[in-house]
N, C-alpha and C positions, 0 to 999 in steps of 0.2 A: 515615400509615404510616411506620414506622422501619426503616431498613436499615443493617446494619453493613457495614464494608468487606469482611468475609468474604462477605457476601451479594452485594455489588457485584462482587467478583472472580469468584465462581461464575457470576453472571448474565452478566457480560462475556465469560467464556470460552465459555459456551453460545452467545451471540449471534455470537461470532467463530468458531464451529465447532471449538473446541479443548477440549472437555470430555467425556471426555479423549481420544477417538479422532477420527480424521478423519471429519468429519460428513457430507460430501456426495459424490455420485456423479459429478458433472460439473464441469468448469471453469466453465461458464456459471452453474450453480447456486451455486457458491461465491462467485463475484464478485458475483452479484446479491444475495446475502445480506449481504456485508460492504461493498458499495457500490463498491469499486474495489480494484485491486491495483497498488501502485507499481512502476514500472519503474526498474531501475538497471543501470548498465553494469559495475560491479565483478564480476570473474569469477575470483577466487581459488578459489571453489567455484562451484556453479551460481549463476546470476544470481538476484537477490533475488526476482523475481516467481515463479520456479520454487520457491524455498524456501518462500515464503508459501503457494503452492498445494499443495505437497507435504504441508504440515501439515494441510490441510483437505479434500483430495480423495482419496478411496479409490483406491489403485492408480494414483497420479498418474505420468504420464510427460510430459516437456516437449513432445513432439509434440502432445499433446492441447490445449495452449494455442494452438499455431500453427494447428491444425486448426479450433479455434473462431473464431480471427481470420479465417481464409480463408473460412469458411462464413458470415461476417457475423453471428455471434452476439455479437461484441465489437467495440469500436472504441477508439481512443486519444484521450485529451484530458487537460488539466491540471486535475484535480480534487483531487488531493493529490500534488503533483509530477506528472510525466507518468505516466499510469495507464492500465491496461486497464479498460474500463467495459462493462457490459452494453448491448447495442444498444438495448434498450427505453428507455434513458435519453437517447437521442439528441435527441428533441424538446426536452428540458430544457436539455441542453448546447448545442444549436444556438442557443437564445436568448442564451447567453453568447457564442457565436461572433459572432453578429450585433451584439452590444454591444462587441465588442473594439475597433473603431476609436475609441470614446469612453471605454471603461472598462478597456481592457487595460493591460498593463505599459507604462510611459511610453517606455522605450528602444525597444521594438518598435513602438509606435504612431507614434512620431516618425520611424521609418525607412520607413513605408509610402509617403509621397509619392516618396521616392527610388527605390523599387523597383516602383512601380505598373506601369510599362510592361513590365518584365521579368516581373512576376507574370502579366500577361495572356499574354505570349508562352509562358511555361512551362505555364500552365494549358491553353492551346490545344494545345500539343504533346501533353500527357497525354490531352486529349480526343481527339486524332486518332490517336495511336499506342497508347493503352492504358496500363496501369500501368507506372510508371518509378521509378527510384531516383535519388538525388542524383548518383550516378556517371554517369548518362546525360546530365548537364548539366555535366560536368567541363570546366573551363577549363584547358588545359595551361600557360597563362602564369601561373596563380595559384600562389603559393607561400605556404602558411600560416605565420604567425609565432606561432601560439598558438591556444588553444581558441576564443577569441572572434573570431579573424581568419577567419571563415567566408568562403568564396567567395561572390560575389554571388548565384549561382543557389541556393545553400543558404539564404541569407537570404530570398530570394524564396519558396522552398518552405516555410520556416517560417511566413512571413506568410500564405501561402495556407492552410496547415494551421490556424493560429490563428484565421483568419477563416472557417473552415468551407467553403472552396471546394474543397479536396481532403481526402481522408482516407487513413489507413494501412490497407491491405487485406492486407498480409502483411509478414513479416520474412524476409530472406534473409541468412544470416550475421549476424544481428542488425541489418542495415541495413533501414531502412524502405522499403516499396514503396508508392507513392502512386497513387491513382486519383481521378478527379473524383467529387465527392460524390454526384452523380446516379446513378452506377453503383455506388458503394461502399456505399451505405446502402439497405436495402430500402424500397420506396415507402411502405409503411404507416407507417414511422417518419419518413421524409423529408417526407411530406406532412402530418404532424400538426402543427398549430400550438398552442402553449401561451402563455398570458399570463405576464407577470412574477410575478403573484400566485401562479400555480401552481408556478413554479420555486422560489422560496424556501420555499414550503410543503413541496414534495417533498423538497428536500435537508435542510431543518431536521428534518423528521420522520425521515428516514432516518438522520441522524447520531445522534439520540437513540436510535433503535432499535438501531443497531449498537453503541452504547456501553452499552446497558442502563440505566444510571443515570449522569447526567452533570451537571457544573456548566456554567455558560455558557462558561468557558474551554475545557473539554473539547470542547464542541460546536464552538466557533470553530476549534479546531485539527484537527478531523477532516477537514473539507473546506476548499477555498479559497473561503470564503464571499464574499470581495470580488468575485468574478466572477459569483456567483449572484444577480443582480438586486438587490444591495444598493447603495445610493448611494455614489459615490466620495468624497463630501464628508463630513467629520465622523468621529466614532469608529465603527469597524466594530462594536466591542463593543456600543455603545449601540444601533446600528441592529439588530443581531441580538437584543438584549434586547427591543426593541419588538416584533419579529416573534414572539418566544417568548411574550410576554405576550398577543398575539392568540390564539395556540394555546391558552394557558391559559384564556382567557375562553371559548373554544369547547369546552373540556373535551377537547381533543385531547391535551394535555400536562398532567401533574399534578406538583405539587411534593411531595417526600417528605423526611422527616427523615433525616439521616445522621450519622455520627460527628462530622464537622466541622459543628457547628451554626451556625457563622458564615457558611457559604457555602450558598446554596440549591442543591438537587439536583433534577433533573427526570427524569421517566420518561414514556414514552407511556402514556396512560390505558388503552389496550388491553392493555398489558403488566403492569398491576398484579397481575392474578391470577398471571401467570408469576412475578413477583417474590415473591409469597407462597409459591409452590411451591418456589422455589429457596433460600429462606432457610435458612441453616445447612447448606446442602448442601456436602459435601466429595467431591471425586472419589475414588472408591475404587480404581479401576484403577491399577496401578503402571506408569504410562506417562510417558515424558519426550519432549519435543520440543526440537530445536535450532532456534531462531527467527532469521530474518534480522533485522539491526538496522533494516531498513526494513519490518518486519512491521507490519500494522495495529495489533496489540496494543500495540506500543511506539512508535507514531508520536509520542505526546505524552509526553515524558520526565517532565514534572511529574506527570502522572496516574499514570505507572508508579511514581514515587517515593511518591506518596500511597497507592496501593492495594497495591503489592507491597513497599514499604519497601526498595527497592534502586535503584541508579543503573544506567542503560543508556547507555553511551557508544560513539560511533563515532569511532575515531581514524585512519581511513583518510586523511583530508584534512589531517592535521597531520604535521610532520616526524617521522621515525622516532625521533629522539633525545628527543622530548617525549612519546612514547607511554608510558602506564603499564601497559598490558596487551597490546595487539597491534593489528594492522592492521584486522582484520575480526571484532570481538568479537561472537559470537552468544550471546544469552541462552539459558539452559537452563530451560525450563518443566517443572516436575514437579508433577503433580496440579494444585493451584490456586495454585502459587507459582513464583516465579523463584528458583532455588537456586544459580545459578552461571553461568558463561560459558566459551566456548572460542574460540580463534583458529585456524581451520582453513585448510588450503590443499591442494587436490587436484592432484597431478601426474599427468596422464593418461598421459604417456609411460612413466613408471615404475610406473604403477598403484598409487601410494602416496598415502594420505591422511595429512598431517602436521598435528599439533596443536602449534603453537609454544607454546601456553599453555592450561591447563585449570584451572578452579577450581570447587569445590563448597563450599557453606556450608550444612550441615544439622546438626541435633542428633544426638548420638551414637546415640540410640535409632532414628533414621530412616536412619542412614548406609547400612546394608546395602541397604534397599529402594531408596534413591536411587541407589546405585552400580549395582544390578542394572538399574534402569530406564535409567540412562545408558549402560551397556554395551549393552543391547539397541538403543537408539537409535543408538549409535555404529556398530553392525554394519549397521543399516538405512541409515544415512547414507553409510557407506562403499560399500555395494552400489549406492545411488542414483547415486553418482559413478563407478561402474565400477572401483573401486579394490579391490585384493586385499590390499595391505600397509597397516599402520598404524604410525605413529611418533608418540610423545608426547615432546616435548622437555622440557617443564616442567609440573608440576602442583602444586596446593595443595588438600589436604595432599600432601606429597611421595610418600607411599605410594599415593596414588590411582592413579597411572599403572600400577602393577603389578597393579591389580585389574581392569583393563579389557581384558585380552587373553584 
């Protein structure tokens, strides 16, 4: 079977719930379909997890995410960065938690002996008192000297979380609320045991499904596969390739031809019929989305460059003088393409959404439709942030900003 990159784009957007309208009715449904939603702290506009869900969940409101977390439909763990994950995945992730003392990140693993007694003390206090935050363990003598100068209790809480002894059951002011795992996870998921063979199969198949059509590099970058029952020694890529070959031999995964003939591309065998239906499909609805730079669609910058022919850059973590576009550049998805970007900031006090920079790159014959779709998304984006005013400081082309009011 041959697939063009246009086919792959169309299928990828469908699997990601972006073709072209918000695809799902609930937060849990959306996260189950795309595997995870990355959590980020940047808050110049709504935090990234809300932006990712806004694009996929009909009539999304941030409270729906916190409600799903509180009713134990979701939990948090590090599957692509720190992420919200469907609770049904807990048995697979718990396997990774149990492996953490031998397979986790070196600097955290090496800290465990130092904090073991404190970990036990903190866990016992949560067991006795109920859900607590890091503030409940605050040491008045501790004065932080930077991001990594966490107080001892915070380090111990992190290690308890990494090893699955406590879980996040709520967020208050974005601060984690922890409870012991026995209370924080429903028993039907807590009591289910899975073998390592099931873990890599589960996540490998899910990654291929979420990507629609993928190279080995695409698959490797979708989840943190080094924690999903792959050996720590040797090449992760080679280990993943061996697992993928097993799925091919079982006819669970199939290889397909793509535009780049030098690189094998893979699809779930059950999705081959779906790929035939989606071939040459173009989204007809004139719809645009402003995507978080941490959105699942753009997790892998090389894949974005290959499929969409554009660069997606996040400049928030580099000095202002070195930025070429802006602090929080959000890609603009229009139909099946990425056609531009914007650098927004919402000032809740003045009820103003400011775009420090805005850029669209489309053919002249498509310009009106693209601008109309961008204007509609801008109005919805402004309303989502509770803003009434709009300021556009700079645009490319220059006349663009006058077309959006």
